[in-house]
C-alpha positions in Angstrom: -38.5 51.4 39.9 -38.0 54.4 37.6 -34.6 55.2 39.2 -33.2 51.8 38.1 -34.5 52.1 34.6 -33.0 55.6 34.2 -29.6 54.4 35.6 -29.7 51.4 33.3 -30.3 53.6 30.3 -27.5 56.1 31.3 -25.0 53.3 31.9 -25.9 51.7 28.5 -25.6 55.0 26.8 -22.1 55.6 28.3 -21.1 52.1 27.2 -22.4 52.7 23.7 -20.5 56.0 23.4 -17.3 54.4 24.6 -17.7 51.5 22.2 -18.2 53.9 19.2 -15.2 55.9 20.4 -13.1 52.8 20.5 -14.1 51.8 17.0 -13.5 55.3 15.7 -10.0 55.6 17.3 -9.1 52.1 16.1 -10.3 52.9 12.6 -8.3 56.1 12.6 -5.1 54.3 13.8 -5.5 51.8 10.9 -5.2 54.7 8.4 -1.5 55.3 9.2 0.4 54.7 5.9 3.8 53.1 5.8 6.5 53.4 3.2 6.8 49.9 1.6 10.6 50.2 1.3 11.5 51.6 4.8 8.4 50.6 6.8 8.4 54.1 8.3 5.2 56.1 8.8 4.6 58.6 6.0 1.4 60.0 7.6 0.5 61.3 11.0 0.8 58.7 13.8 -1.1 60.8 16.4 -4.2 58.6 15.7 -2.2 55.5 16.8 -1.2 57.2 20.0 -4.8 58.3 20.7 -6.0 54.7 20.1 -3.3 53.2 22.4 -4.1 55.7 25.1 -7.8 55.1 24.8 -7.3 51.3 25.1 -5.2 51.7 28.3 -7.6 54.1 30.0 -10.6 52.0 28.9 -9.0 49.0 30.6 -8.2 50.9 33.7 -11.7 52.4 33.8 -13.2 48.9 33.4 -11.2 47.6 36.3 -12.3 50.5 38.5 -16.0 50.0 37.5 -15.8 46.3 38.2 -14.4 46.9 41.6 -17.1 49.6 42.4 -20.0 47.4 41.2 -18.6 44.5 43.2 -18.4 46.6 46.3 -22.0 47.9 45.6 -23.2 44.3 45.1 -21.7 43.2 48.4 -23.3 46.0 50.3 -26.6 45.6 48.5 -26.9 41.9 48.9 -24.0 40.0 50.4 -25.3 36.6 49.1 -24.9 37.8 45.5 -21.2 38.4 46.2 -20.5 35.0 44.7 -21.8 36.0 41.3 -19.8 39.2 41.4 -16.7 37.4 42.5 -17.0 34.9 39.6 -17.4 37.8 37.2 -14.3 39.5 38.6 -12.3 36.3 38.5 -13.3 35.7 34.9 -12.3 39.2 34.0 -9.0 38.6 35.7 -8.5 35.5 33.5 -9.2 37.6 30.4 -6.6 40.2 31.6 -4.1 37.4 32.2 -4.7 35.9 28.7 -4.5 39.3 27.0 -1.3 40.2 28.9 0.4 36.9 28.0 -0.6 37.3 24.3 0.3 41.0 23.9 3.7 41.8 22.6 5.9 44.9 22.6 6.7 46.5 19.4 10.5 47.0 19.0 10.4 49.0 15.8 8.1 50.9 13.6 6.0 54.0 13.9 4.5 53.1 17.2 7.9 53.2 18.9 8.5 56.7 17.6 5.6 58.2 19.5 6.3 60.6 22.3 5.0 58.5 25.2 5.8 55.1 23.6 7.4 53.3 26.5 7.5 49.5 26.6 4.9 49.5 29.4 2.5 51.7 27.5 2.9 49.7 24.3 2.4 46.4 26.2 -0.7 47.6 28.1 -2.3 49.2 25.0 -1.8 45.8 23.3 -3.4 44.2 26.3 -6.4 46.6 26.0 -6.8 45.8 22.3 -6.6 42.1 22.8 -9.0 42.3 25.7 -11.4 44.1 23.5 -11.2 41.3 20.9 -11.7 38.6 23.6 -14.6 40.4 25.2 -16.3 41.0 21.8 -15.8 37.3 21.0 -17.3 36.3 24.4 -20.2 38.7 23.9 -20.9 37.2 20.5 -20.8 33.7 21.7 -23.2 34.5 24.6 -25.5 36.4 22.2 -25.7 33.4 19.9 -26.2 31.1 22.8 -29.1 33.3 24.1 -30.7 33.4 20.7 -30.5 29.6 20.4 -32.0 29.3 23.9 -34.9 31.6 23.0 -35.6 29.8 19.7 -35.5 26.4 21.5 -37.8 27.9 24.2 -40.2 29.2 21.6 -40.6 25.9 19.8 -40.9 23.8 23.0 -43.9 25.9 24.3 
């Protein structure tokens, strides 16, 4: 039983570090100053590039982890595959929604970055939108769980 608790703590620690890194990089990318007349960057845009790259790799890593945990769940208990499949399908819906919402910048400081291809800009936008969607879903589920606990507390 101790193995599962340790693994749980390690995984949650990694998730926490990644969340703080994402917030940090996003905050740094928001600090890029634009000239009001020309709309050109007048400060370093490297933070935007870092934030975009983090978003893309975070999305790719999430997909890989979901696939690995799904395979692990199938091997561990094939009957629980249905739950993993539903989670995977819902994550696919989130990716589809984020991809259809995300746009591609055609001008501005982002397009002047060294690796700013249309694909990277699109997928970094997908990563950012996915983050917003997943945070919203987590918030809704958190509030729903709190309401469920309060109702359960008063019905006992």
